[in-house]
N, CA, C and O atoms as a Tinker XYZ file with bonds, in Angstrom:
   484  protein
     1  N    -36.085000  -26.515000   11.012000    73     2
     2  CA   -36.612000  -25.279000   10.498000    64     1     3
     3  C    -37.564000  -25.615000    9.346000    63     2     4     5
     4  O    -37.262000  -26.452000    8.496000    81     3
     5  N    -38.701000  -24.953000    9.339000    73     3     6
     6  CA   -39.661000  -25.289000    8.300000    64     5     7
     7  C    -39.229000  -24.726000    6.949000    63     6     8     9
     8  O    -38.394000  -23.826000    6.867000    81     7
     9  N    -39.822000  -25.282000    5.894000    73     7    10
    10  CA   -39.442000  -24.959000    4.523000    64     9    11
    11  C    -39.702000  -23.492000    4.174000    63    10    12    13
    12  O    -38.897000  -22.867000    3.483000    81    11
    13  N    -40.806000  -22.951000    4.642000    73    11    14
    14  CA   -41.163000  -21.566000    4.334000    64    13    15
    15  C    -40.154000  -20.588000    4.940000    63    14    16    17
    16  O    -39.744000  -19.620000    4.301000    81    15
    17  N    -39.767000  -20.861000    6.176000    73    15    18
    18  CA   -38.788000  -19.995000    6.839000    64    17    19
    19  C    -37.435000  -20.076000    6.136000    63    18    20    21
    20  O    -36.753000  -19.062000    5.980000    81    19
    21  N    -37.047000  -21.275000    5.714000    73    19    22
    22  CA   -35.776000  -21.452000    5.007000    64    21    23
    23  C    -35.792000  -20.727000    3.666000    63    22    24    25
    24  O    -34.774000  -20.166000    3.260000    81    23
    25  N    -36.911000  -20.730000    2.983000    73    23    26
    26  CA   -37.029000  -20.014000    1.708000    64    25    27
    27  C    -36.860000  -18.512000    1.913000    63    26    28    29
    28  O    -36.213000  -17.839000    1.111000    81    27
    29  N    -37.445000  -17.990000    2.992000    73    27    30
    30  CA   -37.301000  -16.567000    3.294000    64    29    31
    31  C    -35.850000  -16.216000    3.597000    63    30    32    33
    32  O    -35.342000  -15.196000    3.133000    81    31
    33  N    -35.193000  -17.055000    4.369000    73    31    34
    34  CA   -33.785000  -16.821000    4.704000    64    33    35
    35  C    -32.924000  -16.861000    3.446000    63    34    36    37
    36  O    -32.062000  -16.002000    3.258000    81    35
    37  N    -33.148000  -17.842000    2.589000    73    35    38
    38  CA   -32.386000  -17.945000    1.344000    64    37    39
    39  C    -32.611000  -16.732000    0.446000    63    38    40    41
    40  O    -31.682000  -16.252000   -0.204000    81    39
    41  N    -33.840000  -16.245000    0.414000    73    39    42
    42  CA   -34.151000  -15.053000   -0.377000    64    41    43
    43  C    -33.389000  -13.835000    0.156000    63    42    44    45
    44  O    -32.821000  -13.065000   -0.619000    81    43
    45  N    -33.379000  -13.666000    1.475000    73    43    46
    46  CA   -32.672000  -12.540000    2.083000    64    45    47
    47  C    -31.163000  -12.633000    1.864000    63    46    48    49
    48  O    -30.498000  -11.618000    1.658000    81    47
    49  N    -30.633000  -13.833000    1.908000    73    47    50
    50  CA   -29.206000  -14.025000    1.643000    64    49    51
    51  C    -28.886000  -13.643000    0.202000    63    50    52    53
    52  O    -27.870000  -13.001000   -0.065000    81    51
    53  N    -29.751000  -14.037000   -0.718000    73    51    54
    54  CA   -29.537000  -13.710000   -2.124000    64    53    55
    55  C    -29.600000  -12.195000   -2.346000    63    54    56    57
    56  O    -28.769000  -11.635000   -3.060000    81    55
    57  N    -30.578000  -11.543000   -1.739000    73    55    58
    58  CA   -30.705000  -10.088000   -1.859000    64    57    59
    59  C    -29.482000   -9.394000   -1.264000    63    58    60    61
    60  O    -28.944000   -8.458000   -1.855000    81    59
    61  N    -29.050000   -9.854000   -0.102000    73    59    62
    62  CA   -27.877000   -9.288000    0.551000    64    61    63
    63  C    -26.638000   -9.448000   -0.331000    63    62    64    65
    64  O    -25.828000   -8.527000   -0.435000    81    63
    65  N    -26.493000  -10.592000   -0.956000    73    63    66
    66  CA   -25.368000  -10.835000   -1.849000    64    65    67
    67  C    -25.387000   -9.869000   -3.023000    63    66    68    69
    68  O    -24.349000   -9.335000   -3.413000    81    67
    69  N    -26.569000   -9.645000   -3.584000    73    67    70
    70  CA   -26.685000   -8.705000   -4.706000    64    69    71
    71  C    -26.352000   -7.281000   -4.280000    63    70    72    73
    72  O    -25.711000   -6.543000   -5.027000    81    71
    73  N    -26.781000   -6.896000   -3.094000    73    71    74
    74  CA   -26.438000   -5.556000   -2.596000    64    73    75
    75  C    -24.925000   -5.413000   -2.398000    63    74    76    77
    76  O    -24.341000   -4.390000   -2.756000    81    75
    77  N    -24.307000   -6.431000   -1.834000    73    75    78
    78  CA   -22.859000   -6.389000   -1.637000    64    77    79
    79  C    -22.123000   -6.384000   -2.970000    63    78    80    81
    80  O    -21.102000   -5.713000   -3.117000    81    79
    81  N    -22.642000   -7.134000   -3.941000    73    79    82
    82  CA   -22.053000   -7.136000   -5.284000    64    81    83
    83  C    -22.171000   -5.752000   -5.910000    63    82    84    85
    84  O    -21.218000   -5.256000   -6.512000    81    83
    85  N    -23.334000   -5.132000   -5.769000    73    83    86
    86  CA   -23.542000   -3.797000   -6.328000    64    85    87
    87  C    -22.623000   -2.781000   -5.649000    63    86    88    89
    88  O    -22.100000   -1.883000   -6.309000    81    87
    89  N    -22.426000   -2.916000   -4.351000    73    87    90
    90  CA   -21.564000   -1.994000   -3.608000    64    89    91
    91  C    -20.132000   -2.035000   -4.123000    63    90    92    93
    92  O    -19.544000   -0.992000   -4.407000    81    91
    93  N    -19.574000   -3.221000   -4.245000    73    91    94
    94  CA   -18.177000   -3.338000   -4.656000    64    93    95
    95  C    -18.028000   -3.041000   -6.150000    63    94    96    97
    96  O    -17.013000   -2.481000   -6.564000    81    95
    97  N    -19.021000   -3.405000   -6.961000    73    95    98
    98  CA   -18.964000   -3.107000   -8.390000    64    97    99
    99  C    -19.043000   -1.603000   -8.623000    63    98   100   101
   100  O    -18.292000   -1.054000   -9.430000    81    99
   101  N    -19.944000   -0.946000   -7.922000    73    99   102
   102  CA   -20.049000    0.512000   -8.037000    64   101   103
   103  C    -18.751000    1.194000   -7.601000    63   102   104   105
   104  O    -18.302000    2.142000   -8.244000    81   103
   105  N    -18.156000    0.718000   -6.521000    73   103   106
   106  CA   -16.912000    1.318000   -6.040000    64   105   107
   107  C    -15.823000    1.228000   -7.105000    63   106   108   109
   108  O    -15.094000    2.193000   -7.332000    81   107
   109  N    -15.713000    0.079000   -7.754000    73   107   110
   110  CA   -14.703000   -0.094000   -8.805000    64   109   111
   111  C    -14.976000    0.758000  -10.025000    63   110   112   113
   112  O    -14.067000    1.392000  -10.562000    81   111
   113  N    -16.235000    0.776000  -10.470000    73   111   114
   114  CA   -16.601000    1.572000  -11.645000    64   113   115
   115  C    -16.434000    3.057000  -11.350000    63   114   116   117
   116  O    -15.980000    3.819000  -12.204000    81   115
   117  N    -16.800000    3.461000  -10.145000    73   115   118
   118  CA   -16.635000    4.859000   -9.736000    64   117   119
   119  C    -15.164000    5.267000   -9.763000    63   118   120   121
   120  O    -14.826000    6.350000  -10.239000    81   119
   121  N    -14.305000    4.409000   -9.259000    73   119   122
   122  CA   -12.879000    4.716000   -9.242000    64   121   123
   123  C    -12.306000    4.782000  -10.658000    63   122   124   125
   124  O    -11.416000    5.585000  -10.933000    81   123
   125  N    -12.810000    3.949000  -11.538000    73   123   126
   126  CA   -12.254000    3.879000  -12.883000    64   125   127
   127  C    -12.787000    4.973000  -13.798000    63   126   128   129
   128  O    -12.014000    5.622000  -14.503000    81   127
   129  N    -14.107000    5.184000  -13.794000    73   127   130
   130  CA   -14.706000    6.061000  -14.793000    64   129   131
   131  C    -15.136000    7.431000  -14.275000    63   130   132   133
   132  O    -15.167000    8.389000  -15.048000    81   131
   133  N    -15.462000    7.549000  -13.007000    73   131   134
   134  CA   -16.003000    8.810000  -12.501000    64   133   135
   135  C    -14.902000    9.638000  -11.825000    63   134   136   137
   136  O    -14.604000   10.749000  -12.265000    81   135
   137  N    -14.311000    9.108000  -10.777000    73   135   138
   138  CA   -13.257000    9.843000  -10.073000    64   137   139
   139  C    -11.914000    9.741000  -10.776000    63   138   140   141
   140  O    -11.066000   10.623000  -10.637000    81   139
   141  N    -11.724000    8.690000  -11.514000    73   139   142
   142  CA   -10.472000    8.494000  -12.230000    64   141   143
   143  C     -9.437000    7.772000  -11.389000    63   142   144   145
   144  O     -9.432000    7.850000  -10.161000    81   143
   145  N     -8.572000    7.077000  -12.079000    73   143   146
   146  CA    -7.546000    6.290000  -11.405000    64   145   147
   147  C     -6.538000    7.187000  -10.692000    63   146   148   149
   148  O     -5.901000    6.769000   -9.726000    81   147
   149  N     -6.395000    8.424000  -11.174000    73   147   150
   150  CA    -5.453000    9.350000  -10.520000    64   149   151
   151  C     -5.878000    9.675000   -9.088000    63   150   152   153
   152  O     -5.031000    9.860000   -8.214000    81   151
   153  N     -7.189000    9.744000   -8.847000    73   151   154
   154  CA    -7.682000    9.984000   -7.496000    64   153   155
   155  C     -7.347000    8.830000   -6.564000    63   154   156   157
   156  O     -7.010000    9.041000   -5.399000    81   155
   157  N     -7.441000    7.616000   -7.079000    73   155   158
   158  CA    -7.103000    6.428000   -6.277000    64   157   159
   159  C     -5.609000    6.411000   -5.979000    63   158   160   161
   160  O     -5.184000    6.113000   -4.862000    81   159
   161  N     -4.826000    6.734000   -6.996000    73   159   162
   162  CA    -3.367000    6.784000   -6.804000    64   161   163
   163  C     -3.007000    7.827000   -5.742000    63   162   164   165
   164  O     -2.158000    7.578000   -4.886000    81   163
   165  N     -3.651000    8.984000   -5.802000    73   163   166
   166  CA    -3.409000   10.025000   -4.801000    64   165   167
   167  C     -3.809000    9.590000   -3.406000    63   166   168   169
   168  O     -3.110000    9.877000   -2.434000    81   167
   169  N     -4.942000    8.893000   -3.306000    73   167   170
   170  CA    -5.409000    8.409000   -2.007000    64   169   171
   171  C     -4.411000    7.395000   -1.436000    63   170   172   173
   172  O     -4.070000    7.453000   -0.255000    81   171
   173  N     -3.950000    6.474000   -2.273000    73   171   174
   174  CA    -3.017000    5.457000   -1.810000    64   173   175
   175  C     -1.661000    6.071000   -1.464000    63   174   176   177
   176  O     -1.012000    5.656000   -0.504000    81   175
   177  N     -1.242000    7.048000   -2.243000    73   175   178
   178  CA     0.012000    7.729000   -1.948000    64   177   179
   179  C     -0.079000    8.467000   -0.615000    63   178   180   181
   180  O      0.841000    8.411000    0.201000    81   179
   181  N     -1.198000    9.160000   -0.406000    73   179   182
   182  CA    -1.408000    9.893000    0.839000    64   181   183
   183  C     -1.463000    8.984000    2.052000    63   182   184   185
   184  O     -1.098000    9.390000    3.156000    81   183
   185  N     -1.920000    7.750000    1.850000    73   183   186
   186  CA    -1.988000    6.798000    2.955000    64   185   187
   187  C     -0.666000    6.078000    3.170000    63   186   188   189
   188  O     -0.529000    5.292000    4.107000    81   187
   189  N      0.311000    6.345000    2.301000    73   187   190
   190  CA     1.637000    5.764000    2.483000    64   189   191
   191  C      1.816000    4.373000    1.909000    63   190   192   193
   192  O      2.715000    3.643000    2.326000    81   191
   193  N      0.975000    3.995000    0.956000    73   191   194
   194  CA     1.106000    2.672000    0.348000    64   193   195
   195  C      2.296000    2.630000   -0.602000    63   194   196   197
   196  O      2.602000    3.608000   -1.283000    81   195
   197  N      2.954000    1.491000   -0.634000    73   195   198
   198  CA     4.061000    1.235000   -1.532000    64   197   199
   199  C      3.493000    0.867000   -2.905000    63   198   200   201
   200  O      2.505000    0.136000   -2.971000    81   199
   201  N      4.070000    1.338000   -3.975000    73   199   202
   202  CA     3.619000    1.098000   -5.351000    64   201   203
   203  C      2.157000    1.496000   -5.564000    63   202   204   205
   204  O      1.340000    0.646000   -5.918000    81   203
   205  N      1.815000    2.753000   -5.359000    73   203   206
   206  CA     0.419000    3.174000   -5.427000    64   205   207
   207  C     -0.232000    3.011000   -6.803000    63   206   208   209
   208  O     -1.431000    2.743000   -6.884000    81   207
   209  N      0.532000    3.168000   -7.882000    73   207   210
   210  CA    -0.047000    3.015000   -9.226000    64   209   211
   211  C     -0.462000    1.567000   -9.450000    63   210   212   213
   212  O     -1.570000    1.293000   -9.912000    81   211
   213  N      0.425000    0.654000   -9.122000    73   211   214
   214  CA     0.115000   -0.769000   -9.264000    64   213   215
   215  C     -1.063000   -1.163000   -8.380000    63   214   216   217
   216  O     -1.993000   -1.830000   -8.836000    81   215
   217  N     -1.022000   -0.755000   -7.133000    73   215   218
   218  CA    -2.099000   -1.104000   -6.202000    64   217   219
   219  C     -3.437000   -0.478000   -6.599000    63   218   220   221
   220  O     -4.489000   -1.070000   -6.359000    81   219
   221  N     -3.407000    0.702000   -7.198000    73   219   222
   222  CA    -4.653000    1.334000   -7.650000    64   221   223
   223  C     -5.322000    0.482000   -8.721000    63   222   224   225
   224  O     -6.535000    0.271000   -8.687000    81   223
   225  N     -4.537000   -0.003000   -9.661000    73   223   226
   226  CA    -5.109000   -0.852000  -10.715000    64   225   227
   227  C     -5.565000   -2.199000  -10.155000    63   226   228   229
   228  O     -6.602000   -2.721000  -10.565000    81   227
   229  N     -4.807000   -2.757000   -9.236000    73   227   230
   230  CA    -5.218000   -4.012000   -8.596000    64   229   231
   231  C     -6.534000   -3.811000   -7.854000    63   230   232   233
   232  O     -7.424000   -4.659000   -7.922000    81   231
   233  N     -6.656000   -2.702000   -7.154000    73   231   234
   234  CA    -7.872000   -2.399000   -6.402000    64   233   235
   235  C     -9.079000   -2.276000   -7.324000    63   234   236   237
   236  O    -10.121000   -2.880000   -7.069000    81   235
   237  N     -8.942000   -1.500000   -8.388000    73   235   238
   238  CA   -10.059000   -1.281000   -9.305000    64   237   239
   239  C    -10.470000   -2.594000   -9.995000    63   238   240   241
   240  O    -11.656000   -2.916000  -10.069000    81   239
   241  N     -9.497000   -3.332000  -10.489000    73   239   242
   242  CA    -9.805000   -4.606000  -11.166000    64   241   243
   243  C    -10.413000   -5.597000  -10.183000    63   242   244   245
   244  O    -11.336000   -6.332000  -10.534000    81   243
   245  N     -9.904000   -5.623000   -8.955000    73   243   246
   246  CA   -10.442000   -6.532000   -7.936000    64   245   247
   247  C    -11.880000   -6.197000   -7.593000    63   246   248   249
   248  O    -12.710000   -7.094000   -7.448000    81   247
   249  N    -12.183000   -4.914000   -7.460000    73   247   250
   250  CA   -13.549000   -4.515000   -7.116000    64   249   251
   251  C    -14.518000   -4.836000   -8.247000    63   250   252   253
   252  O    -15.591000   -5.392000   -8.009000    81   251
   253  N    -14.152000   -4.493000   -9.454000    73   251   254
   254  CA   -15.047000   -4.770000  -10.583000    64   253   255
   255  C    -15.197000   -6.273000  -10.785000    63   254   256   257
   256  O    -16.307000   -6.768000  -10.977000    81   255
   257  N    -14.093000   -6.990000  -10.740000    73   255   258
   258  CA   -14.144000   -8.443000  -10.936000    64   257   259
   259  C    -14.935000   -9.164000   -9.860000    63   258   260   261
   260  O    -15.742000  -10.042000  -10.167000    81   259
   261  N    -14.715000   -8.807000   -8.613000    73   259   262
   262  CA   -15.447000   -9.487000   -7.540000    64   261   263
   263  C    -16.924000   -9.112000   -7.564000    63   262   264   265
   264  O    -17.773000   -9.935000   -7.221000    81   263
   265  N    -17.245000   -7.874000   -7.965000    73   263   266
   266  CA   -18.649000   -7.488000   -8.090000    64   265   267
   267  C    -19.367000   -8.310000   -9.143000    63   266   268   269
   268  O    -20.479000   -8.788000   -8.918000    81   267
   269  N    -18.725000   -8.474000  -10.301000    73   267   270
   270  CA   -19.318000   -9.276000  -11.378000    64   269   271
   271  C    -19.463000  -10.727000  -10.939000    63   270   272   273
   272  O    -20.499000  -11.352000  -11.169000    81   271
   273  N    -18.433000  -11.253000  -10.314000    73   271   274
   274  CA   -18.494000  -12.661000   -9.895000    64   273   275
   275  C    -19.537000  -12.891000   -8.799000    63   274   276   277
   276  O    -20.167000  -13.948000   -8.755000    81   275
   277  N    -19.719000  -11.916000   -7.924000    73   275   278
   278  CA   -20.765000  -12.066000   -6.909000    64   277   279
   279  C    -22.156000  -12.029000   -7.542000    63   278   280   281
   280  O    -23.050000  -12.770000   -7.131000    81   279
   281  N    -22.334000  -11.168000   -8.537000    73   279   282
   282  CA   -23.624000  -11.132000   -9.237000    64   281   283
   283  C    -23.924000  -12.462000   -9.916000    63   282   284   285
   284  O    -25.063000  -12.928000   -9.907000    81   283
   285  N    -22.900000  -13.069000  -10.502000    73   283   286
   286  CA   -23.116000  -14.337000  -11.200000    64   285   287
   287  C    -23.107000  -15.532000  -10.257000    63   286   288   289
   288  O    -23.607000  -16.602000  -10.604000    81   287
   289  N    -22.547000  -15.356000   -9.075000    73   287   290
   290  CA   -22.497000  -16.452000   -8.104000    64   289   291
   291  C    -21.296000  -17.360000   -8.280000    63   290   292   293
   292  O    -21.191000  -18.379000   -7.597000    81   291
   293  N    -20.386000  -17.012000   -9.182000    73   291   294
   294  CA   -19.216000  -17.848000   -9.429000    64   293   295
   295  C    -18.237000  -17.785000   -8.265000    63   294   296   297
   296  O    -17.803000  -16.705000   -7.864000    81   295
   297  N    -17.899000  -18.929000   -7.736000    73   295   298
   298  CA   -16.905000  -19.038000   -6.658000    64   297   299
   299  C    -17.184000  -18.072000   -5.507000    63   298   300   301
   300  O    -16.260000  -17.514000   -4.915000    81   299
   301  N    -18.450000  -17.886000   -5.204000    73   299   302
   302  CA   -18.852000  -16.900000   -4.192000    64   301   303
   303  C    -18.152000  -17.127000   -2.856000    63   302   304   305
   304  O    -17.806000  -16.171000   -2.162000    81   303
   305  N    -17.948000  -18.377000   -2.501000    73   303   306
   306  CA   -17.331000  -18.713000   -1.223000    64   305   307
   307  C    -15.925000  -18.115000   -1.099000    63   306   308   309
   308  O    -15.478000  -17.796000    0.003000    81   307
   309  N    -15.234000  -17.967000   -2.227000    73   307   310
   310  CA   -13.859000  -17.462000   -2.215000    64   309   311
   311  C    -13.773000  -16.009000   -2.654000    63   310   312   313
   312  O    -12.917000  -15.263000   -2.178000    81   311
   313  N    -14.651000  -15.607000   -3.555000    73   311   314
   314  CA   -14.623000  -14.238000   -4.083000    64   313   315
   315  C    -14.862000  -13.220000   -2.984000    63   314   316   317
   316  O    -14.288000  -12.132000   -3.027000    81   315
   317  N    -15.685000  -13.537000   -2.010000    73   315   318
   318  CA   -16.005000  -12.577000   -0.940000    64   317   319
   319  C    -14.775000  -12.210000   -0.114000    63   318   320   321
   320  O    -14.778000  -11.195000    0.582000    81   319
   321  N    -13.739000  -13.016000   -0.185000    73   319   322
   322  CA   -12.520000  -12.710000    0.571000    64   321   323
   323  C    -11.841000  -11.448000    0.042000    63   322   324   325
   324  O    -11.206000  -10.716000    0.801000    81   323
   325  N    -11.975000  -11.196000   -1.261000    73   323   326
   326  CA   -11.326000  -10.019000   -1.862000    64   325   327
   327  C    -11.930000   -8.720000   -1.314000    63   326   328   329
   328  O    -11.194000   -7.909000   -0.752000    81   327
   329  N    -13.253000   -8.492000   -1.458000    73   327   330
   330  CA   -13.787000   -7.243000   -0.914000    64   329   331
   331  C    -13.708000   -7.168000    0.615000    63   330   332   333
   332  O    -13.587000   -6.077000    1.173000    81   331
   333  N    -13.775000   -8.308000    1.289000    73   331   334
   334  CA   -13.633000   -8.289000    2.752000    64   333   335
   335  C    -12.234000   -7.804000    3.126000    63   334   336   337
   336  O    -12.077000   -6.989000    4.035000    81   335
   337  N    -11.232000   -8.302000    2.430000    73   335   338
   338  CA    -9.854000   -7.861000    2.674000    64   337   339
   339  C     -9.701000   -6.366000    2.389000    63   338   340   341
   340  O     -9.062000   -5.643000    3.154000    81   339
   341  N    -10.295000   -5.911000    1.279000    73   339   342
   342  CA   -10.235000   -4.491000    0.928000    64   341   343
   343  C    -10.859000   -3.650000    2.046000    63   342   344   345
   344  O    -10.299000   -2.626000    2.438000    81   343
   345  N    -12.006000   -4.075000    2.556000    73   343   346
   346  CA   -12.681000   -3.324000    3.621000    64   345   347
   347  C    -11.842000   -3.278000    4.892000    63   346   348   349
   348  O    -11.791000   -2.249000    5.566000    81   347
   349  N    -11.192000   -4.374000    5.217000    73   347   350
   350  CA   -10.372000   -4.419000    6.427000    64   349   351
   351  C     -9.150000   -3.512000    6.272000    63   350   352   353
   352  O     -8.781000   -2.801000    7.207000    81   351
   353  N     -8.527000   -3.537000    5.098000    73   351   354
   354  CA    -7.382000   -2.660000    4.854000    64   353   355
   355  C     -7.812000   -1.196000    4.933000    63   354   356   357
   356  O     -7.116000   -0.377000    5.532000    81   355
   357  N     -8.956000   -0.863000    4.332000    73   355   358
   358  CA    -9.461000    0.515000    4.396000    64   357   359
   359  C     -9.707000    0.926000    5.846000    63   358   360   361
   360  O     -9.413000    2.056000    6.237000    81   359
   361  N    -10.246000    0.004000    6.636000    73   359   362
   362  CA   -10.547000    0.303000    8.036000    64   361   363
   363  C     -9.321000    0.792000    8.784000    63   362   364   365
   364  O     -9.391000    1.764000    9.537000    81   363
   365  N     -8.201000    0.122000    8.578000    73   363   366
   366  CA    -7.013000    0.427000    9.370000    64   365   367
   367  C     -6.014000    1.339000    8.661000    63   366   368   369
   368  O     -4.909000    1.556000    9.158000    81   367
   369  N     -6.397000    1.870000    7.507000    73   367   370
   370  CA    -5.532000    2.835000    6.824000    64   369   371
   371  C     -6.302000    4.124000    6.535000    63   370   372   373
   372  O     -6.128000    5.123000    7.233000    81   371
   373  N     -7.129000    4.102000    5.533000    73   371   374
   374  CA    -7.833000    5.306000    5.071000    64   373   375
   375  C     -8.819000    5.816000    6.125000    63   374   376   377
   376  O     -8.885000    7.018000    6.383000    81   375
   377  N     -9.584000    4.906000    6.732000    73   375   378
   378  CA   -10.638000    5.311000    7.673000    64   377   379
   379  C    -10.172000    5.351000    9.121000    63   378   380   381
   380  O    -10.957000    5.675000   10.012000    81   379
   381  N     -8.919000    5.029000    9.369000    73   379   382
   382  CA    -8.443000    4.926000   10.746000    64   381   383
   383  C     -8.614000    6.249000   11.484000    63   382   384   385
   384  O     -8.224000    7.308000   10.992000    81   383
   385  N     -9.198000    6.167000   12.657000    73   383   386
   386  CA    -9.439000    7.353000   13.472000    64   385   387
   387  C    -10.848000    7.894000   13.353000    63   386   388   389
   388  O    -11.340000    8.560000   14.264000    81   387
   389  N    -11.504000    7.612000   12.231000    73   387   390
   390  CA   -12.896000    8.001000   12.037000    64   389   391
   391  C    -13.747000    6.793000   12.456000    63   390   392   393
   392  O    -13.986000    5.891000   11.653000    81   391
   393  N    -14.193000    6.781000   13.692000    73   391   394
   394  CA   -14.829000    5.604000   14.264000    64   393   395
   395  C    -16.057000    5.147000   13.497000    63   394   396   397
   396  O    -16.268000    3.946000   13.329000    81   395
   397  N    -16.860000    6.073000   13.036000    73   395   398
   398  CA   -18.061000    5.686000   12.291000    64   397   399
   399  C    -17.676000    4.965000   11.000000    63   398   400   401
   400  O    -18.240000    3.920000   10.674000    81   399
   401  N    -16.727000    5.520000   10.279000    73   399   402
   402  CA   -16.282000    4.907000    9.034000    64   401   403
   403  C    -15.613000    3.557000    9.296000    63   402   404   405
   404  O    -15.805000    2.607000    8.536000    81   403
   405  N    -14.838000    3.475000   10.358000    73   403   406
   406  CA   -14.182000    2.207000   10.698000    64   405   407
   407  C    -15.216000    1.118000   10.985000    63   406   408   409
   408  O    -15.093000   -0.003000   10.492000    81   407
   409  N    -16.217000    1.443000   11.770000    73   407   410
   410  CA   -17.253000    0.465000   12.100000    64   409   411
   411  C    -18.033000    0.063000   10.862000    63   410   412   413
   412  O    -18.355000   -1.112000   10.686000    81   411
   413  N    -18.341000    1.027000   10.000000    73   411   414
   414  CA   -19.070000    0.713000    8.770000    64   413   415
   415  C    -18.272000   -0.234000    7.881000    63   414   416   417
   416  O    -18.824000   -1.195000    7.345000    81   415
   417  N    -16.983000    0.028000    7.722000    73   415   418
   418  CA   -16.163000   -0.834000    6.877000    64   417   419
   419  C    -16.004000   -2.231000    7.486000    63   418   420   421
   420  O    -16.015000   -3.227000    6.763000    81   419
   421  N    -15.858000   -2.303000    8.799000    73   419   422
   422  CA   -15.776000   -3.623000    9.435000    64   421   423
   423  C    -17.095000   -4.379000    9.330000    63   422   424   425
   424  O    -17.099000   -5.599000    9.166000    81   423
   425  N    -18.203000   -3.671000    9.422000    73   423   426
   426  CA   -19.516000   -4.295000    9.264000    64   425   427
   427  C    -19.686000   -4.851000    7.861000    63   426   428   429
   428  O    -20.181000   -5.965000    7.687000    81   427
   429  N    -19.284000   -4.092000    6.875000    73   427   430
   430  CA   -19.375000   -4.559000    5.487000    64   429   431
   431  C    -18.465000   -5.766000    5.283000    63   430   432   433
   432  O    -18.858000   -6.735000    4.634000    81   431
   433  N    -17.251000   -5.715000    5.833000    73   431   434
   434  CA   -16.327000   -6.852000    5.722000    64   433   435
   435  C    -16.920000   -8.103000    6.358000    63   434   436   437
   436  O    -16.834000   -9.191000    5.789000    81   435
   437  N    -17.513000   -7.955000    7.522000    73   435   438
   438  CA   -18.105000   -9.119000    8.184000    64   437   439
   439  C    -19.288000   -9.659000    7.399000    63   438   440   441
   440  O    -19.549000  -10.862000    7.409000    81   439
   441  N    -20.002000   -8.775000    6.722000    73   439   442
   442  CA   -21.126000   -9.208000    5.899000    64   441   443
   443  C    -20.630000  -10.041000    4.708000    63   442   444   445
   444  O    -21.220000  -11.070000    4.378000    81   443
   445  N    -19.550000   -9.593000    4.070000    73   443   446
   446  CA   -18.961000  -10.391000    2.987000    64   445   447
   447  C    -18.537000  -11.762000    3.503000    63   446   448   449
   448  O    -18.815000  -12.782000    2.872000    81   447
   449  N    -17.869000  -11.783000    4.644000    73   447   450
   450  CA   -17.404000  -13.052000    5.197000    64   449   451
   451  C    -18.566000  -13.964000    5.574000    63   450   452   453
   452  O    -18.490000  -15.180000    5.397000    81   451
   453  N    -19.630000  -13.380000    6.089000    73   451   454
   454  CA   -20.820000  -14.169000    6.421000    64   453   455
   455  C    -21.402000  -14.823000    5.174000    63   454   456   457
   456  O    -21.758000  -16.001000    5.192000    81   455
   457  N    -21.498000  -14.062000    4.104000    73   455   458
   458  CA   -22.011000  -14.609000    2.834000    64   457   459
   459  C    -21.114000  -15.753000    2.377000    63   458   460   461
   460  O    -21.606000  -16.776000    1.900000    81   459
   461  N    -19.812000  -15.587000    2.518000    73   459   462
   462  CA   -18.877000  -16.634000    2.130000    64   461   463
   463  C    -19.018000  -17.886000    2.973000    63   462   464   465
   464  O    -18.908000  -18.997000    2.456000    81   463
   465  N    -19.260000  -17.719000    4.258000    73   463   466
   466  CA   -19.381000  -18.869000    5.165000    64   465   467
   467  C    -20.648000  -19.685000    4.891000    63   466   468   469
   468  O    -20.638000  -20.908000    5.034000    81   467
   469  N    -21.711000  -19.031000    4.507000    73   467   470
   470  CA   -22.969000  -19.755000    4.298000    64   469   471
   471  C    -23.144000  -20.181000    2.844000    63   470   472   473
   472  O    -24.126000  -20.840000    2.504000    81   471
   473  N    -22.200000  -19.809000    1.988000    73   471   474
   474  CA   -22.296000  -20.178000    0.578000    64   473   475
   475  C    -21.778000  -21.591000    0.386000    63   474   476   477
   476  O    -20.812000  -22.010000    1.024000    81   475
   477  N    -22.433000  -22.310000   -0.498000    73   475   478
   478  CA   -22.010000  -23.691000   -0.747000    64   477   479
   479  C    -21.054000  -23.794000   -1.913000    63   478   480   481
   480  O    -20.399000  -24.824000   -2.077000    81   479
   481  N    -20.949000  -22.724000   -2.756000    73   479   482
   482  CA   -20.028000  -22.798000   -3.881000    64   481   483
   483  C    -19.101000  -21.626000   -3.939000    63   482   484
   484  O    -18.262000  -21.547000   -4.837000    81   483
C-alpha cells in the first residue's frame, strides 16, 4: 500500500476514534450532569439489573473515563473494550426488541472493537 493511502487511512482512523471518544464521553456527562444519576438508576431498575445504584455509578465513571482515555490515546487497545461491552449489554437489555436501536448499538460496539484491533497501544 502506498504511503499516501496509508496516511489517509490513519487520518480516518484517528477521526473515527475521536468521534467514538466524544460519543461515550457525552453519554457519561449527559447521565451525570444533564439527566442525572437518578434517571440512570431508574433505567437500570426498570431493566431488572441487580444493584442499580452501584451499576449506575460504574456506568457513568466508565463512560467518562473511557472517553477521556480514548481522546488521549492511553491504552486505546484495551480501553475500547469498556464502551464496546456497554453497547453490547445495552443491545440485549435496554434496546432489545427495537431492531433499529439494536443494530445501531451493535454497529457502535463493532466500531470500538475495530479501533482496538488496529491500535498498536
